[in-house]
N, C-alpha and C positions, 0 to 999 in steps of 0.2 A: 509590732517586728518585735521579735524575743531576742536578749541579747545573747549571743554567745561570742564565737569567736570569728567562726566567718560562718555564710549559707550558699551554699551556691540558688537555694529554690527561693530569696530571695532579695528582690533588685536593688535591698539596703544594701546587700552587701559582691553580688557579683547581676550587672544592669549592664546590656539587655537579658533576659533570658534565654537560657538553650542554646539550642544551633544557633549559629550567626551567617550572612552572605560575606565573601569577601568586598572587604573596603571598611567591617562593621567595626571599628571601638567600642571595645570594652571594660567599661570601671572597673573597679577590684576594691576593694574596702576589708581592712578586719578588723579586730576590735580584739585591741590584748590585753589585761590583766594589768592592773598600776602596777600593779611587786614586778611590772617586765619593765621600768621607767628607763630611760638610756640605751632599750637596745633597738636593732635592726633591723630590721625584716624586708623579705627580698620574697619576689615568684618567681618564684623555676616552673619555665612554661618549654616542656621537649616534645618535641614526636618524636617520629621511628631512627630520623637521622641530624640532628641541631636538636641542641639546650642551646635557653638564654634566662640570665637574670636580670631580674629587676628591680630597682633598686625598687622601695614604698616610700612616701614621704608624709611624715608628719601632718595629720593634720589638723584635729582638737581631743581636748579629753574631756569625755563627760561621760557621766556616774562610775567613775572609777574606772575606766576603761580609755586608750591609749586609741585613738583610730587613725592606722594608718591607712594610705591610698595610692594605686595610683594606674593606671588605665595602658592597652595598648590594643594598633590597627593591626587587623589579620590583612594580607595581603591575596597567603595564598588558601587556596583548598587544601580538606585534610585532618586529619583526624589529631589533636592537639591536647594532653597531658596537662599539670597546678599541683603545686604546692609550696608554702611558702615556708621556707625554710624564716626560726628569729634565734639570729647570736646579742649575748650580751657576755662581753671580755672570754672567760672560757665557759659557757652555760651558750649551747644550744638545743633548740627546739620546732618540729615541725608539724605543721600544721596537717592535719590529716583527714580523710573524709569517712567517716560513720556514716552508717547504711541509712540516713535521712539527709543525709546531704549534709547535715550538721559541721563546722569542723571539732577537729579536741588536736589537746597538745600532746605531741608526741614526742618525748625523750632520744628512742631510736629509732631516729626516722622510717619504723616500719609502720607503713599504711597503706590504705585503701587511695592511690591519689582522686584531683576531680576531672573533669573529661568537660571539652567543648568540639563537637564537629560545627566542620568553617567548610561552606555549599560556593560555587561556582555563582556571582550575581547575574542575577537574572533566570536562575532552574526554575523552573515554574512544571507540575505537575497536570491533569488534566481536571477541573473543574468543577465538568459533570457530573465527574460518578461521584465526589464527595456528599455525604449526604445520603447517600443510599445504602441497599442491599444484595451484600452477595449472594447466592445459592451454584453448590458445586452440587454437579450429580455427578458421578461414576456411571458414565454411559450405559452397563449392563446392565446394573437393577435397577432402574429409572423405571422406566414406563411406557412397558412395549404394544407398537402398536397393532399385532396380530395380522399381519400383509403376508406376502409369500417370501420366503427367503431362496432368494436364488449367486447359485455361485458361490457359496460357501463350501472353507473346505473340508474336504473330505477328514481330516484329523480332527476337527472341532466333534464335541459333542455337544446339542444342543438338545436343552433338558425344559420341559414342558409345564417343571410342579416351583410357577413363582413359589417367590418365599421359603423354600429348599434351605437345609444344608449346604452354601459351599463346600467344592470336594475341596480337601485338604488333607490327606492321608496321599504318602506315595508309591506311587507301578513298581512292578516288582524292580524293577533297576533302580530304586531309590530316589527319582529324581517326580518330583513338585512340579503339572507342566501346565498347569490354570487355564485349562482348553473346555473346562463345565460353560457354557453360556447359558444365558436366562436369556438371551432377545432384544432385550432393550434398543429402543434403536435413536432415529432422532426424532424423525415422525410421529414415537410417541412424544418425546418434548413439547412437538411441537403441539401435538394434545391436550398437553398440559399448562398451555402457556397462564389460561383465563387461573388455574387456581395459583403459578406465579407468585400472578400479580394483584390476586390478594394474600397470599405476601405480604407483598408492598418491595418483591425484588425487583431492581433496578440492572444487575449482571450477570447474568449465568458462567461460570467456573465448570468446563468442559473436561475432564478429564480427559486423555490421549481419545482420539478417535480414525488418527491416520490407521492403513490398513497396517495388521500387527500381527502376532500367532502367538497369545497367550488374551483371558479378557482382560488381564489390566493394560494391556496396550503399549506399555511400558518398552515395550521389546520392536522397535516402529522397521516392519518394510520399507513398505515408501509415503514417504513425508507429499506427496503427492496425488495421494489416491486415501477414499475414503475407506474406510474398513467393508465390507461386502456384509456384515449382518449389519451394519450401522444405518447401511443408507451410500447416498449415491453426491453427488458435488451439488448437486443438482437438488437435492433433498436439506445439503448444507446451510446450499445460498437461501430455500425456501425458507427455510425458519429462522436467519438471521433477521429476513424480512418479516419477517410472521410477529418476529424475537419485537420489534420495533416499536411496527403499530400497537405492542404493549408497554411502550414504555424500557423493554429490556433491549442492555446489548452481550454479548457473545462473547470471552473471551478464549483463549486456543489455551490445550496443556503444551507445550515448545518442550522435547527433550529431544535437545541437541551434542549432550554428553557423551553420549554412544547410541548406539542402535540396536539392529537383534543381527545372531548370526545367522539366523535363519532371515534375508533379505533381498532385494534387488542390489544392494551396495558390498555384500559380502557373500552371501549365501550359499555358507557351510552346507545346507543340508538340501542345495541344489534343486530346490521347488523350483527357479526362474530359473528363462533362460539365458538370461545376460549374464554378464564374466565378474563376478564374482572378486573382490579381494583375494579370497580365501583362495577365488580356484587359480590363479593365475595374476604373475607378475604383471603382467600388460595391461590387467585391468584396467579401464579410468579410476576405478576407486581405491587403486589400493596405493600412493600416498596417504586417504585419509583414516588410513587406519598405523597402528603401534604391533609392526610383526618384531617379536625377539629368537625368533628360528622357523619360520617363514615353513610351513602355514600356522603349524600345530600351536605354536607355542604366541603370544599375540598377549598387550595389553587389553584388561579388560576391566567395568568396575565393578568389586569389592573383590572381583576373582569370578565373575559368574560369565564361565565362559560359552555360554547364551546372551552377554551383551558387551561384545564388542567395543572398546570406544575409538570414540571421536578424535582428529586433529583435529583442533582447532585450530591453531596455526598454518593449517595447509591452507594454501590462495584458493585454489577450485574449493572445495568444501567451505569454506567463508562465502564467495559468493553465489554457488549454493545455493545457504542461507538466506542470505543478505541483500545478495547481488538484488537488479534491481527487477528481472525475470525473475525471481529466490525463493524458495516455498513457503518466507514471511509474509511477500506484498502478495502471491498466489494466494493466500487465505484470505487476506487484509482484504482485496477486491474484491470475494466473491462474498462478503458481507460483514468481515469477525471485528471484533474494538480493543483487540490490545491479544497479548503470550503469559501460560503465566511458567516463567522462565525456570524447566527442573532441576533439583540438585546444581542453583546459582555457583556453591564456592567450588561447581568443579568446574566454572567457565571464563574463563580467560579475561581479566577488563577490559583488555582486548579487543576481544570477540564479543562481547558485550555491548560493549560501545558498537559496533558492528550492530549488531540487532537493534540498538538504539533506532542508531539515524535511519534504519528503512520503514522498523516502525511509525518513525516518527512520522519520514515522507508522506508516507497514509494517509498523516493525518496527526496533528499535533492533539487531537484531546481520546487517540489511544492511548492504551493502559500496557505498563510492562511491570508485570509484580514479578519476580527474584520468592527462589524458596529455601528461607535464608532459616534455619532454628533458631540461631541466639539470636543474641542482638549483634542488629547487620551495618550500626554506624562504627561499632571499630574492631569486625570479625575478623582475623586472619588463618588466614583457608594457604592449609599448602607451607608454610612460612611465608605467607605473604599479606598485609595489612589489605583487606581490598574498599576497592573504591566507590561502594555499591550507590551511598548517597552525596558522591560529592559534582553532580551534576552533569554528568554525560553518561549516567550508565541507570538506572533501576528510578522508576518511578516509588515503588518500594518494594514493602515483603512483606510474604507469607509474617503474621502477629506472634511467633508461637509464645516469646515470653509473657504477653497477656494472655495467652493459652494457660500456662500455668500457673500464672498470677493467679487469676480465675476464678480456677478450679480447686488452685489449695486453698483459695481463703474458702473456696464453700466449703471442703473436706475441715478444714480446720479451726475456722472461721479468727484466724491472725487477723483483722485487723489493720492494726502497723505492719505487719508484712505484704501485707499486699499494696499496699499505701509506699511504701518501700521502691517496690517488685514493679509498679507501674510509671511511675513519676519516674525515674528512673530513665526510661525508654521514651518516656514526654522531653528530658532535659538533655539526653542524646542525639533523638530522630529533630533534621531538620521539619516541619510545619509541613510544611508542603508534602512528605512524606510519610506525617503524623499521618494525617485527613487521607490519604488514599490507601492507607496499609490491613492487609485482608486480617480481619478479625475471627481468628475463628476457636472453636470450642471441644472442633471433633474437625479429621482430616481422614482419608482414606488410608493415611499414613502410621492412621492412630488408634488408642481407643475410643467407644463413642463414648462419648459426655457423661453420660447416664451411669453407666457403668464402673468409669473412672467414683463418681460423687455416691454411687449405691454399694454396686458391688464389691464379694472379694477380691483382692488383691491378686493378676495373676502373675507376678515376677515368681520368675525359675519353676513356672508353673507351659505345658508343654501345650503344640497342639489338640491334643483328645481330651483333656480336662479344660480346655475354652470352647471345645465344641460341644462338650455336656452338661456348663454352668450358666443358668440364668438368675436373674434378679429373680426373688422371693415376690409373693404378691405384695409383704410388708418394705421388702427396700422397694421395688418397685415405687411405692407411692411415695414415698421415702424421696425418690432420686427423683420423679417428676419434683416438687415440688422444690429440690431445690436446685434442679433443671433449672427454674423459673426463675432462679435468682442468679443463678450463671447468666442467665442467655438475657435479664434485666440488666445487669452489670455492661455487659458485649455486647449491646442496645446504643449506653449509654456514652461510654470509655471514644476516645476519639476513635476513628480508624471509620472505619467500613464492614459493620459486623459480615458474618458467610453461616448460612446457615450449610449445613454437610448434609445433602437430602436425609430426608428421615431424623432428623434430629428433633425436626419439630412435631412427627407422628408420635412419637416415644421408644423409637427404632435403636433396639440397643445389640453390644458386641461388643466383644474382645479382641485381639489383632489380626489383623488380615489374615487368612478371606474373611472372619465372622466380623470385622465393623465393615463388611462393601456386602451384604446384606439385601434384596431388593424390598424396594420402598413397599409399606403393608395399606396396598389399597386396600383399604376394604375393608380392613381394622382399625386405625388410623384411630391415636387420640386423639377427638376431635375438644375435646376441653385446651389441651394442651396447646392443638393449633390452632382453636379460639384466640390464647393468648399472644401469641406470638404474632397473629394478624396486628390484634391490637399494638402491638410492638412496632411493630412495618407501619401501622399507620402514623406513630408517631416519629419516626424516621422519617418519615415527606411535610409534617407539619409542628412537630416541637424545632422552636427556635434553639441557635448556642451549637445544635447541631454535627452542620457540616462544617465548620472550622474551626467554634470554641476551644479555648484555649479549661483545661484542666484542672478544680482547685477542690481541694477536702477538706469540708467544711464539720468542726465540732460537732459529734456526736457521739451521746450517749451510746454504752451495751446492746448491741442490738437490733441499730441502726446503723448504716451508710447514709451521711449525704454528700451527693457532691453535687459542683456546678460547674458548667458551660455556658459563657462568655463570647459569643462569633458575633462576624458582622449582620446577623440577624436579628441580630436578641441575647435572652440569654434564658436555663431556667436550672433550677433548686432539683435534683431531685432525694426523696429521705426513702429508703430502699428499707423495709425489715426482714433482719435474714431468717429469722427464728420463727419457730414454732406456734408462738403468744399471740396475741393483742400485742401492737406495744399505741403507750401516751404518750405524747412528746409535746411539748409545750413549744411552737417556736411562729417570728414575727418577722416574715420578708414582707417588711412595707413595700405598696408597689406592685406586690408581682398578680396574677389571676394564682385558683384552684378554682377546677369547675367552671371557670368561665368567670367567675366573680372575685374584684381586688380586696388583696390583703390591706387592713387599715392600722392594724392590730395586732399585739401576741392574742393564743388560742390555741388552744388544744388541739388535737390533732387523733386518731385511732387511724394505725396502720396495719392492718388482719393481716396473719399469717404469711409467711412467703408473699407478702404484696410492696404496693409503692405506692406511692403518694406525690404528684408530679406542680412545682410553682414553675409557670412563666412570664417572660415580662419581653 
């Protein structure tokens, strides 16, 4: 233990560590310098509605430090913040948090406070998925079965140049229609299940598959129908059944914040025979939307008139999505194993609770993931502190903070900053949420990881520039090496790694739509795929990865050493993130390396952009 005023990462100061369940008593100990003798110390604990001031009691004096202690039992779920106030006569100090979790004395009271996340006792997340591997597929661009396409709407452009540049220029009216399709489909995914299994994939996350009139399909037209270019309901059910034989679950993208204006519910474009909300105030869907001046002015997602917002408080809409015969249960009964909620910040807490109830009613092991870009434990969205992790809403989220930390580290190699960014999430997230978090380094909404790592920044540059810029040969070679480092961290940190289709094949690309290119079948980077298969095998065999705690161990420059301690054992990863051999002396007695027991300290040579692994 390193002496300091306070350290939320160290159980000698705060015990237990991290998020806690209701009914848990947390001990707080601070070490005050001896020159503040006769001071009084107070724990100031608050949330968005209350503040408590709890006196600390003198415990002992040791090594020129005065130890003060108190404890508090958390009876209600919530997000709580705290700091310590020290007073001696006219002198006032506040113990605030630095980036590492250590406390420092502030004479102004300014600085960051500490956080404790409290979740409902008994809150559980699916155990079967932990220790697994997600694989995210943008359905139009993964693989085409080549079967004849029937009932395709006439306004779609069906492309035959697999791997071509996605259309990105606006039309004569200045609209970007996203109406070019490469015709990837559900049967195509089914045909690649052997490949996915070879990567170690245990969960497929599919971007939207319901009928919609754009290639991204986030403008849902019919929640109860598979898009005709992807296949049929029978194709989906068969895919789920076949995937199960390969040990793979499937979760779907639930886009419930908004729908398409070109849908059976709104029907602005009059494509459908239904009486949509735009067509008549007598429409059964009228109350699902927010009209400001009927029919032309209405609330839409981020001002896009093609994406009218849904009224998530309307009882009929809630029943349609969450009811016993609603959308969620329909697809779960056909074989889905959960949902990822698009733009979760724009779904009310009450709506997410209803979603959870429906998802779990069809099976407690069904997974519910939310799209949240920041620290989801303390997120404030539209002025409201969200309750994602308190026990009645999400199982977990897309872990964008880990993504940013990994890619930033691979680019700038600031090891301490990386530790800090990872540790704050580990501290704030309930462990059951942490171990089911979706750890991506690329997604359909972000640039490809290899492009971020090795390419020129596209900040301030438009689509025309992005369309013409690819990595040079030397950039690509450097990018592959650094991508291996990023992937290794992704696979060994707490949570479930998520491969974005094509990352393992070396696919590159800037922002949408260039990050949504076709999987390069026949032109894959075979060496990188082999590396990912090796990591995928370790996800299944390496102890400590399913639910293990995380510790960053002391390490020299050029190497990161992390330890995972779990219910099934322990592992220690030593990762060389440089372009030269690293020689290191280690003594992890009792661990195995290459099936041999470590008995004494010895030297190990770690090749560039590679790792060694100890297991116990």
